[in-house]
All heavy atoms as an XYZ file, in Angstrom:
725
protein
N     -87.208    -19.936    -17.104
C     -85.948    -20.513    -16.692
C     -86.082    -22.022    -16.598
O     -86.845    -22.523    -15.794
C     -85.533    -19.955    -15.334
C     -85.260    -18.505    -15.338
S     -84.146    -18.177    -13.987
C     -83.624    -16.602    -14.444
N     -85.301    -22.658    -17.394
C     -85.356    -24.107    -17.436
C     -84.106    -24.672    -16.766
O     -83.042    -24.700    -17.349
C     -85.459    -24.568    -18.895
C     -85.811    -26.030    -18.978
O     -85.999    -26.676    -17.946
N     -85.904    -26.534    -20.190
N     -84.244    -25.081    -15.524
C     -83.109    -25.647    -14.783
C     -83.121    -27.164    -14.880
O     -84.154    -27.785    -14.685
C     -83.167    -25.247    -13.309
C     -82.825    -23.806    -13.070
C     -82.762    -23.549    -11.595
C     -82.376    -22.111    -11.321
N     -82.329    -21.827     -9.899
N     -81.984    -27.717    -15.180
C     -81.897    -29.173    -15.198
C     -81.703    -29.669    -13.778
O     -81.201    -28.958    -12.908
C     -80.758    -29.642    -16.098
O     -79.542    -29.190    -15.562
N     -82.068    -30.893    -13.537
C     -81.978    -31.448    -12.181
C     -80.538    -31.738    -11.780
O     -80.190    -31.668    -10.615
C     -82.816    -32.724    -12.088
C     -84.290    -32.448    -12.164
C     -85.086    -33.712    -12.023
C     -86.567    -33.411    -12.135
N     -87.373    -34.593    -12.040
N     -79.716    -32.066    -12.735
C     -78.317    -32.384    -12.446
C     -77.401    -31.464    -13.245
O     -77.042    -31.795    -14.368
C     -78.013    -33.829    -12.813
C     -78.612    -34.834    -11.886
C     -78.098    -36.188    -12.289
N     -78.645    -37.214    -11.442
C     -78.422    -38.499    -11.612
N     -77.664    -38.891    -12.606
N     -78.940    -39.378    -10.804
N     -76.991    -30.364    -12.659
C     -76.117    -29.471    -13.425
C     -74.696    -30.018    -13.596
O     -74.060    -29.764    -14.607
C     -76.099    -28.189    -12.597
C     -76.484    -28.609    -11.227
C     -77.336    -29.824    -11.373
N     -74.208    -30.753    -12.619
C     -72.845    -31.307    -12.701
C     -72.927    -32.823    -12.750
O     -73.066    -33.477    -11.736
C     -72.009    -30.884    -11.490
C     -71.914    -29.401    -11.339
C     -72.614    -28.741    -10.345
C     -71.134    -28.653    -12.209
C     -72.537    -27.366    -10.221
C     -71.049    -27.287    -12.083
C     -71.755    -26.635    -11.092
N     -72.841    -33.363    -13.932
C     -72.863    -34.821    -14.064
C     -71.474    -35.308    -14.417
O     -70.710    -34.617    -15.100
C     -73.849    -35.270    -15.162
O     -73.478    -34.638    -16.375
C     -75.279    -34.917    -14.799
N     -71.160    -36.471    -13.943
C     -69.861    -37.075    -14.249
C     -69.853    -37.547    -15.687
O     -70.850    -38.067    -16.180
C     -69.612    -38.284    -13.334
C     -69.014    -37.936    -12.017
C     -68.604    -39.201    -11.311
C     -67.905    -38.889    -10.016
N     -67.545    -40.087     -9.287
N     -68.750    -37.362    -16.332
C     -68.632    -37.864    -17.697
C     -68.445    -39.378    -17.632
O     -67.717    -39.886    -16.783
C     -67.455    -37.213    -18.416
O     -66.262    -37.562    -17.778
N     -69.100    -40.044    -18.523
C     -69.028    -41.513    -18.540
C     -67.799    -41.921    -19.340
O     -67.863    -42.124    -20.543
C     -70.283    -42.098    -19.170
C     -71.548    -41.703    -18.468
C     -72.169    -42.889    -17.824
C     -73.401    -42.445    -17.079
N     -74.000    -43.471    -16.333
N     -66.660    -42.002    -18.643
C     -65.424    -42.417    -19.281
C     -65.214    -43.890    -19.037
O     -65.302    -44.358    -17.911
C     -64.252    -41.650    -18.680
C     -63.606    -40.735    -19.655
C     -62.370    -40.094    -19.130
N     -62.350    -39.992    -17.685
C     -61.255    -39.793    -16.977
N     -60.112    -39.671    -17.579
N     -61.281    -39.702    -15.663
N     -64.925    -44.613    -20.073
C     -64.638    -46.035    -19.881
C     -63.145    -46.191    -19.645
O     -62.338    -45.504    -20.257
C     -65.064    -46.848    -21.096
O     -64.295    -46.475    -22.206
N     -62.786    -47.053    -18.745
C     -61.375    -47.300    -18.493
C     -61.149    -48.795    -18.412
O     -62.023    -49.558    -18.018
C     -60.898    -46.613    -17.200
C     -61.567    -47.098    -15.955
C     -60.989    -48.095    -15.196
C     -62.777    -46.564    -15.527
C     -61.591    -48.553    -14.044
C     -63.391    -47.019    -14.382
C     -62.797    -48.013    -13.635
N     -59.961    -49.191    -18.850
C     -59.590    -50.605    -18.813
C     -58.874    -50.892    -17.527
O     -57.956    -50.176    -17.154
C     -58.667    -50.911    -19.996
C     -59.251    -51.961    -20.902
C     -58.357    -52.222    -22.072
N     -57.256    -53.070    -21.647
C     -56.061    -53.042    -22.184
N     -55.779    -52.207    -23.144
N     -55.120    -53.834    -21.753
N     -59.302    -51.900    -16.833
C     -58.633    -52.281    -15.595
C     -57.317    -52.945    -15.903
O     -57.265    -53.846    -16.733
C     -59.522    -53.280    -14.849
C     -59.773    -52.865    -13.435
C     -60.587    -53.924    -12.781
N     -59.893    -54.287    -11.569
C     -60.445    -54.167    -10.370
N     -61.650    -53.758    -10.249
N     -59.765    -54.483     -9.305
N     -56.257    -52.487    -15.252
C     -54.951    -53.093    -15.490
C     -54.895    -54.464    -14.837
O     -55.381    -54.661    -13.735
C     -53.856    -52.206    -14.925
C     -53.652    -50.972    -15.778
C     -52.644    -50.047    -15.191
N     -51.339    -50.689    -15.065
C     -50.328    -50.145    -14.416
N     -50.466    -48.994    -13.828
N     -49.181    -50.761    -14.351
N     -54.296    -55.379    -15.548
C     -54.175    -56.732    -15.021
C     -53.155    -56.751    -13.887
O     -52.136    -56.057    -13.960
C     -53.747    -57.690    -16.127
C     -54.764    -57.926    -17.224
C     -54.136    -58.720    -18.347
C     -55.976    -58.639    -16.683
N     -53.385    -57.525    -12.839
C     -52.402    -57.594    -11.757
C     -51.119    -58.256    -12.239
O     -51.157    -59.157    -13.079
C     -53.100    -58.450    -10.693
C     -54.152    -59.196    -11.414
C     -54.558    -58.356    -12.572
N     -49.970    -57.816    -11.712
C     -48.700    -58.376    -12.176
C     -48.481    -59.830    -11.761
O     -47.728    -60.549    -12.393
C     -47.645    -57.475    -11.540
C     -48.329    -56.813    -10.410
C     -49.775    -56.757    -10.733
N     -49.157    -60.254    -10.696
C     -49.025    -61.632    -10.229
C     -50.396    -62.288    -10.290
O     -51.355    -61.785     -9.718
C     -48.508    -61.689     -8.775
C     -47.154    -61.008     -8.664
C     -48.417    -63.125     -8.296
C     -46.650    -60.923     -7.258
N     -50.471    -63.397    -10.990
C     -51.725    -64.145    -11.028
C     -51.845    -64.985     -9.760
O     -50.856    -65.207     -9.060
C     -51.763    -65.046    -12.269
C     -51.619    -64.287    -13.576
C     -52.691    -63.239    -13.779
O     -53.847    -63.430    -13.421
N     -52.297    -62.110    -14.336
N     -53.037    -65.452     -9.472
C     -53.264    -66.182     -8.224
C     -52.475    -67.494     -8.163
O     -52.118    -67.959     -7.090
C     -54.759    -66.455     -8.044
O     -55.245    -67.201     -9.136
N     -52.173    -68.094     -9.313
C     -51.454    -69.363     -9.321
C     -49.940    -69.240     -9.290
O     -49.244    -70.229     -9.065
N     -49.419    -68.027     -9.521
C     -47.969    -67.828     -9.575
C     -47.332    -67.993     -8.207
O     -47.879    -67.565     -7.201
C     -47.631    -66.427    -10.108
C     -47.876    -66.307    -11.595
O     -48.173    -67.329    -12.225
O     -47.774    -65.187    -12.106
N     -46.166    -68.624     -8.190
C     -45.415    -68.777     -6.936
C     -44.422    -67.640     -6.821
O     -43.721    -67.321     -7.779
C     -44.644    -70.104     -6.929
C     -45.501    -71.334     -7.041
C     -45.950    -71.913     -5.731
N     -44.829    -72.182     -4.852
C     -44.879    -71.972     -3.547
N     -45.951    -71.496     -2.994
N     -43.844    -72.249     -2.787
N     -44.354    -67.023     -5.661
C     -43.390    -65.960     -5.410
C     -42.202    -66.602     -4.719
O     -42.309    -67.086     -3.601
C     -44.009    -64.851     -4.543
C     -45.227    -64.261     -5.249
C     -42.990    -63.771     -4.246
C     -46.075    -63.377     -4.385
N     -41.061    -66.625     -5.423
C     -39.888    -67.312     -4.914
C     -38.681    -66.404     -5.025
O     -38.580    -65.605     -5.956
C     -39.663    -68.595     -5.735
C     -38.690    -69.536     -5.072
O     -38.584    -69.505     -3.834
O     -38.037    -70.303     -5.793
N     -37.756    -66.524     -4.083
C     -36.576    -65.666     -4.059
C     -35.633    -65.935     -5.232
O     -34.803    -65.115     -5.581
C     -35.817    -65.809     -2.736
C     -35.158    -67.154     -2.522
C     -33.848    -67.369     -2.907
C     -35.856    -68.203     -1.931
C     -33.232    -68.593     -2.713
C     -35.265    -69.430     -1.738
C     -33.953    -69.615     -2.128
O     -33.376    -70.827     -1.943
N     -35.767    -67.082     -5.875
C     -34.901    -67.423     -7.002
C     -35.413    -66.878     -8.329
O     -34.683    -66.839     -9.309
C     -34.747    -68.939     -7.105
C     -33.948    -69.516     -5.968
C     -34.021    -71.012     -5.979
N     -35.358    -71.430     -5.545
C     -35.772    -72.676     -5.428
N     -34.963    -73.657     -5.725
N     -36.978    -72.962     -5.012
N     -36.687    -66.466     -8.368
C     -37.313    -65.978     -9.597
C     -36.990    -64.502     -9.797
O     -37.756    -63.618     -9.438
C     -38.827    -66.197     -9.523
C     -39.507    -66.016    -10.857
O     -38.810    -65.728    -11.843
O     -40.744    -66.163    -10.902
N     -35.816    -64.219    -10.376
C     -35.338    -62.840    -10.510
C     -36.189    -62.016    -11.460
O     -36.363    -60.828    -11.264
C     -33.890    -62.818    -11.006
C     -32.891    -63.213     -9.970
S     -32.927    -62.067     -8.601
C     -33.205    -63.184     -7.265
N     -36.728    -62.629    -12.506
C     -37.539    -61.873    -13.464
C     -38.806    -61.335    -12.801
O     -39.261    -60.233    -13.110
C     -37.893    -62.740    -14.673
O     -38.639    -63.862    -14.261
N     -39.363    -62.096    -11.877
C     -40.566    -61.655    -11.165
C     -40.219    -60.623    -10.094
O     -40.837    -59.566    -10.010
C     -41.272    -62.859    -10.519
C     -42.537    -62.548     -9.731
C     -43.667    -62.183    -10.669
C     -42.925    -63.705     -8.860
N     -39.194    -60.904     -9.310
C     -38.827    -60.035     -8.185
C     -38.338    -58.672     -8.668
O     -38.653    -57.649     -8.067
C     -37.748    -60.721     -7.315
C     -38.387    -61.855     -6.520
C     -37.094    -59.746     -6.362
C     -37.408    -62.630     -5.684
N     -37.604    -58.642     -9.766
C     -37.021    -57.373    -10.224
C     -38.078    -56.363    -10.667
O     -37.800    -55.173    -10.728
C     -36.034    -57.629    -11.354
O     -36.691    -58.246    -12.433
N     -39.288    -56.818    -10.945
C     -40.375    -55.896    -11.304
C     -40.823    -55.045    -10.122
O     -41.413    -53.989    -10.308
C     -41.595    -56.682    -11.801
C     -41.446    -57.205    -13.198
C     -42.774    -57.720    -13.671
N     -42.706    -59.166    -13.842
C     -43.750    -59.965    -13.910
N     -44.954    -59.479    -13.782
N     -43.595    -61.255    -14.084
N     -40.565    -55.524     -8.903
C     -41.064    -54.856     -7.700
C     -39.985    -54.065     -6.972
O     -40.160    -53.688     -5.825
C     -41.676    -55.892     -6.758
C     -42.758    -56.700     -7.421
C     -42.545    -58.025     -7.755
C     -43.971    -56.130     -7.744
C     -43.531    -58.770     -8.376
C     -44.957    -56.853     -8.360
C     -44.737    -58.176     -8.684
N     -38.858    -53.823     -7.658
C     -37.767    -53.064     -7.063
C     -37.532    -51.818     -7.905
O     -37.529    -51.894     -9.139
C     -36.479    -53.920     -7.008
C     -36.723    -55.145     -6.149
C     -35.316    -53.121     -6.465
C     -35.583    -56.099     -6.103
N     -37.326    -50.688     -7.232
C     -37.081    -49.432     -7.944
C     -35.669    -49.425     -8.512
O     -34.876    -50.331     -8.269
C     -37.282    -48.242     -7.010
O     -36.230    -48.184     -6.073
N     -35.367    -48.342     -9.237
C     -34.040    -48.207     -9.829
C     -32.955    -48.088     -8.774
O     -31.828    -48.504     -8.975
C     -34.017    -46.959    -10.717
C     -33.370    -47.194    -12.055
C     -33.544    -45.997    -12.945
O     -32.725    -45.071    -12.844
O     -34.497    -46.004    -13.736
N     -33.306    -47.506     -7.625
C     -32.338    -47.351     -6.541
C     -32.172    -48.635     -5.734
O     -31.318    -48.706     -4.868
C     -32.773    -46.233     -5.582
C     -32.711    -44.854     -6.172
C     -33.966    -44.509     -6.959
O     -35.041    -45.029     -6.685
N     -33.829    -43.656     -7.938
N     -33.018    -49.635     -5.970
C     -32.932    -50.892     -5.243
C     -33.925    -50.993     -4.103
O     -33.846    -51.908     -3.286
N     -34.876    -50.044     -4.033
C     -35.874    -50.069     -2.966
C     -37.069    -50.916     -3.372
O     -37.390    -51.033     -4.551
C     -36.369    -48.648     -2.674
C     -35.326    -47.737     -2.114
C     -35.935    -46.380     -1.850
C     -34.919    -45.425     -1.290
N     -35.508    -44.102     -1.055
N     -37.744    -51.483     -2.379
C     -38.956    -52.260     -2.626
C     -40.091    -51.273     -2.862
O     -40.319    -50.371     -2.056
C     -39.283    -53.172     -1.423
C     -38.138    -54.147     -1.160
C     -40.585    -53.938     -1.675
C     -38.277    -54.924      0.130
N     -40.795    -51.443     -3.975
C     -41.895    -50.536     -4.303
C     -43.111    -50.820     -3.418
O     -43.302    -51.935     -2.942
C     -42.279    -50.679     -5.773
C     -41.221    -50.239     -6.778
C     -41.647    -50.633     -8.183
C     -41.003    -48.744     -6.693
N     -43.923    -49.800     -3.210
C     -45.079    -49.929     -2.336
C     -46.183    -50.755     -2.992
O     -46.187    -50.983     -4.201
C     -45.633    -48.556     -1.958
O     -46.225    -47.955     -3.085
N     -47.119    -51.159     -2.180
C     -48.214    -51.998     -2.637
C     -49.109    -51.261     -3.634
O     -49.624    -51.843     -4.579
C     -49.025    -52.409     -1.408
C     -49.905    -53.575     -1.651
C     -50.641    -53.912     -0.387
N     -52.002    -54.134     -0.766
C     -53.054    -53.732     -0.102
N     -52.916    -53.111      1.018
N     -54.249    -53.972     -0.531
N     -49.285    -49.960     -3.413
C     -50.100    -49.165     -4.326
C     -49.484    -49.110     -5.718
O     -50.183    -49.222     -6.719
C     -50.201    -47.724     -3.810
C     -51.498    -47.393     -3.187
C     -51.516    -45.955     -2.782
N     -50.168    -45.495     -2.453
C     -49.795    -44.234     -2.480
N     -50.636    -43.304     -2.793
N     -48.565    -43.894     -2.152
N     -48.175    -48.943     -5.769
C     -47.467    -48.877     -7.049
C     -47.482    -50.244     -7.729
O     -47.695    -50.352     -8.932
C     -46.007    -48.394     -6.836
C     -45.220    -48.415     -8.126
C     -46.004    -47.007     -6.219
N     -47.261    -51.302     -6.943
C     -47.199    -52.664     -7.486
C     -48.553    -53.187     -7.917
O     -48.637    -54.083     -8.747
C     -46.635    -53.627     -6.439
C     -45.166    -53.407     -6.203
O     -44.474    -52.846     -7.021
N     -44.702    -53.852     -5.058
N     -49.625    -52.663     -7.309
C     -50.997    -53.150     -7.559
C     -51.126    -54.636     -7.235
O     -51.560    -55.432     -8.052
C     -51.421    -52.882     -9.004
C     -51.577    -51.412     -9.297
C     -52.075    -51.211    -10.699
N     -52.337    -49.817    -10.935
C     -53.568    -49.296    -10.996
N     -54.609    -50.056    -10.868
N     -53.738    -48.014    -11.199
N     -50.681    -54.999     -6.033
C     -50.809    -56.371     -5.567
C     -51.584    -56.374     -4.249
O     -51.761    -55.339     -3.624
C     -49.431    -57.050     -5.371
C     -48.731    -57.246     -6.692
C     -48.562    -56.263     -4.428
N     -52.013    -57.550     -3.833
C     -52.734    -57.666     -2.572
C     -51.749    -57.598     -1.413
O     -50.543    -57.705     -1.596
C     -53.511    -58.997     -2.505
O     -52.571    -60.072     -2.531
C     -54.488    -59.135     -3.661
N     -52.289    -57.439     -0.216
C     -51.449    -57.337      0.976
C     -50.637    -58.609      1.187
O     -49.445    -58.567      1.492
C     -52.324    -57.057      2.203
C     -51.622    -56.885      3.528
C     -50.688    -55.699      3.482
C     -52.624    -56.705      4.642
N     -51.282    -59.753      0.990
C     -50.606    -61.037      1.158
C     -49.479    -61.197      0.147
O     -48.376    -61.644      0.484
C     -51.626    -62.163      0.997
C     -51.136    -63.520      1.411
C     -52.269    -64.517      1.337
C     -51.826    -65.882      1.781
N     -52.918    -66.861      1.720
N     -49.744    -60.796     -1.106
C     -48.723    -60.895     -2.144
C     -47.554    -59.954     -1.850
O     -46.402    -60.315     -2.055
C     -49.325    -60.544     -3.503
C     -50.228    -61.613     -4.054
C     -50.932    -61.172     -5.317
O     -51.150    -59.982     -5.538
N     -51.314    -62.128     -6.144
N     -47.863    -58.734     -1.345
C     -46.802    -57.785     -1.030
C     -45.895    -58.312      0.069
O     -44.683    -58.154      0.017
C     -47.406    -56.438     -0.620
C     -46.398    -55.371     -0.289
C     -45.633    -54.863     -1.495
O     -46.062    -55.031     -2.621
N     -44.497    -54.253     -1.251
N     -46.485    -58.963      1.065
C     -45.681    -59.556      2.148
C     -44.755    -60.632      1.594
O     -43.579    -60.699      1.951
C     -46.589    -60.147      3.213
C     -47.158    -59.117      4.125
C     -47.661    -59.766      5.398
N     -48.654    -58.917      6.026
C     -49.946    -59.208      6.142
N     -50.414    -60.347      5.681
N     -50.767    -58.380      6.725
N     -45.290    -61.498      0.722
C     -44.487    -62.569      0.133
C     -43.376    -62.012     -0.756
O     -42.258    -62.518     -0.754
C     -45.377    -63.520     -0.670
C     -46.357    -64.376      0.147
C     -47.326    -65.092     -0.773
C     -45.612    -65.360      1.019
N     -43.681    -60.940     -1.501
C     -42.679    -60.291     -2.350
C     -41.557    -59.733     -1.492
O     -40.372    -59.906     -1.783
C     -43.329    -59.169     -3.191
C     -44.223    -59.763     -4.271
C     -42.279    -58.259     -3.817
C     -45.157    -58.770     -4.907
N     -41.930    -59.044     -0.398
C     -40.940    -58.443      0.498
C     -40.030    -59.503      1.095
O     -38.802    -59.326      1.136
C     -41.655    -57.661      1.616
O     -42.524    -56.697      1.026
C     -40.671    -56.962      2.515
N     -40.609    -60.606      1.545
C     -39.810    -61.702      2.125
C     -38.863    -62.281      1.080
O     -37.689    -62.517      1.347
C     -40.739    -62.787      2.715
C     -41.443    -62.241      3.960
C     -39.966    -64.051      3.050
C     -42.607    -63.083      4.430
N     -39.373    -62.475     -0.155
C     -38.552    -63.037     -1.227
C     -37.401    -62.104     -1.584
O     -36.268    -62.548     -1.791
C     -39.415    -63.304     -2.456
N     -37.664    -60.793     -1.621
C     -36.616    -59.823     -1.939
C     -35.549    -59.825     -0.851
O     -34.345    -59.821     -1.137
C     -37.215    -58.413     -2.136
C     -38.021    -58.359     -3.433
C     -36.123    -57.345     -2.150
C     -38.842    -57.115     -3.607
N     -35.978    -59.857      0.396
C     -35.023    -59.853      1.503
C     -34.181    -61.126      1.522
O     -32.978    -61.074      1.791
C     -35.752    -59.663      2.830
C     -36.284    -58.249      2.984
C     -37.058    -58.066      4.260
C     -37.557    -56.643      4.370
N     -38.339    -56.410      5.590
N     -34.791    -62.267      1.214
C     -34.029    -63.519      1.135
C     -33.002    -63.457      0.013
O     -31.857    -63.876      0.171
C     -34.968    -64.701      0.893
C     -35.746    -65.123      2.110
C     -36.732    -66.236      1.779
O     -37.159    -66.389      0.640
N     -37.101    -67.001      2.792
N     -33.415    -62.909     -1.137
C     -32.507    -62.803     -2.274
C     -31.344    -61.861     -1.964
O     -30.213    -62.098     -2.389
C     -33.273    -62.314     -3.509
N     -31.615    -60.799     -1.204
C     -30.549    -59.872     -0.818
C     -29.554    -60.541      0.114
O     -28.341    -60.375     -0.036
C     -31.144    -58.650     -0.115
C     -31.776    -57.653     -1.054
C     -32.417    -56.557     -0.267
N     -32.959    -55.514     -1.126
C     -33.767    -54.570     -0.690
N     -34.132    -54.516      0.573
N     -34.215    -53.661     -1.518
N     -30.059    -61.308      1.074
C     -29.185    -61.989      2.033
C     -28.300    -63.016      1.325
O     -27.129    -63.179      1.656
C     -30.020    -62.631      3.165
C     -30.603    -61.532      4.051
C     -29.202    -63.604      3.984
C     -31.685    -61.995      5.006
N     -28.858    -63.692      0.335
C     -28.104    -64.698     -0.406
C     -27.284    -64.100     -1.558
O     -26.784    -64.827     -2.404
C     -29.054    -65.766     -0.953
C     -29.747    -66.617      0.104
C     -30.845    -67.448     -0.516
C     -28.734    -67.500      0.794
N     -27.184    -62.780     -1.592
C     -26.404    -62.041     -2.596
C     -26.907    -62.237     -4.018
O     -26.137    -62.133     -4.969
C     -24.920    -62.410     -2.528
O     -24.426    -62.141     -1.256
N     -28.166    -62.529     -4.174
C     -28.745    -62.602     -5.512
C     -29.171    -61.216     -5.985
O     -29.245    -60.949     -7.182
C     -29.946    -63.549     -5.528
C     -29.651    -64.996     -5.143
C     -30.937    -65.790     -5.025
C     -28.720    -65.636     -6.146
N     -29.470    -60.341     -5.018
C     -29.840    -58.946     -5.297
C     -28.972    -58.032     -4.445
O     -28.632    -58.390     -3.320
C     -31.303    -58.697     -4.899
C     -32.407    -59.107     -5.830
C     -33.753    -58.861     -5.180
C     -32.335    -58.344     -7.134
N     -28.659    -56.838     -4.944
C     -27.914    -55.890     -4.103
C     -28.841    -55.218     -3.095
O     -30.034    -55.075     -3.344
C     -27.379    -54.876     -5.114
C     -28.340    -54.929     -6.236
C     -28.833    -56.345     -6.299
N     -28.276    -54.814     -1.961
C     -29.066    -54.077     -0.988
C     -29.377    -52.680     -1.498
O     -30.462    -52.179     -1.315
C     -28.338    -53.993      0.367
C     -28.520    -55.232      1.186
C     -27.610    -56.270      1.093
C     -29.593    -55.368      2.035
C     -27.770    -57.426      1.842
C     -29.765    -56.518      2.786
C     -28.849    -57.551      2.691
N     -28.383    -52.025     -2.125
C     -28.635    -50.746     -2.771
C     -27.983    -50.731     -4.125
O     -27.046    -51.464     -4.380
C     -28.061    -49.545     -2.011
C     -27.548    -49.586     -0.654
C     -26.419    -48.603     -0.523
C     -28.678    -49.042      0.183
N     -28.483    -49.838     -4.951
C     -27.911    -49.674     -6.273
C     -27.347    -48.261     -6.345
O     -28.059    -47.318     -6.612
C     -28.972    -49.901     -7.345
C     -28.371    -50.031     -8.716
O     -27.169    -50.059     -8.859
N     -29.211    -50.107     -9.723
N     -26.054    -48.113     -6.078
C     -25.425    -46.797     -6.026
C     -24.713    -46.422     -7.315
O     -23.799    -45.631     -7.298
C     -24.422    -46.729     -4.867
C     -25.124    -46.569     -3.553
O     -26.258    -46.101     -3.507
N     -24.463    -46.945     -2.485
N     -25.110    -46.981     -8.423
C     -24.450    -46.676     -9.683
C     -25.115    -45.473    -10.339
O     -25.759    -45.563    -11.372
C     -24.493    -47.877    -10.613
C     -23.736    -49.057    -10.075
C     -23.903    -50.273    -10.937
O     -24.686    -50.281    -11.865
N     -23.169    -51.326    -10.617
N     -24.976    -44.312     -9.701
C     -25.549    -43.080    -10.258
C     -24.528    -42.432    -11.166
O     -23.332    -42.440    -10.898
C     -25.924    -42.124     -9.121
C     -27.050    -42.651     -8.267
C     -27.361    -41.687     -7.165
C     -28.448    -42.243     -6.262
N     -28.688    -41.415     -5.106
N     -25.009    -41.857    -12.234
C     -24.141    -41.196    -13.182
C     -24.025    -39.726    -12.818
O     -24.994    -38.991    -12.865
C     -24.711    -41.327    -14.610
C     -24.886    -42.757    -15.070
C     -23.562    -43.468    -15.223
O     -22.580    -42.862    -15.625
N     -23.528    -44.750    -14.900
N     -22.819    -39.303    -12.407
C     -22.591    -37.906    -12.082
C     -21.935    -37.246    -13.291
O     -20.855    -37.640    -13.713
C     -21.687    -37.768    -10.857
C     -22.347    -38.208     -9.591
C     -21.959    -39.381     -8.961
C     -23.378    -37.472     -9.035
C     -22.568    -39.798     -7.785
C     -23.990    -37.878     -7.867
C     -23.590    -39.038     -7.242
N     -22.610    -36.231    -13.831
C     -22.055    -35.503    -14.967
C     -21.638    -34.123    -14.502
O     -22.385    -33.414    -13.861
C     -23.098    -35.412    -16.087
C     -23.438    -36.757    -16.664
C     -24.500    -36.657    -17.743
O     -24.773    -35.536    -18.190
O     -25.052    -37.689    -18.110
N     -20.406    -33.737    -14.851
C     -19.901    -32.406    -14.463
C     -19.628    -31.592    -15.694
O     -19.235    -32.052    -16.690
C     -18.626    -32.546    -13.636
C     -18.917    -33.191    -12.334
C     -17.681    -33.207    -11.480
N     -18.009    -33.915    -10.243
C     -17.342    -33.757     -9.133
N     -16.346    -32.932     -9.068
N     -17.675    -34.407     -8.072
């Protein structure tokens, strides 16, 4: 009986690390709609940090920018344009 020392070995899969959506030099501003709209769901909710793949500090700045844009009517608070088919 020839037993190997490691019967269950992990497969060596290579994976590409996804680039973060915000670089360290980018400014997060409430007027930058192209940047802010990436972090909002279809319903108008702010996406979580895990989904966004940003740091805690960046997520806080994104949240503040989104809330400022909503208050200034640059963004809607909710997006209720659902298509009801009967």
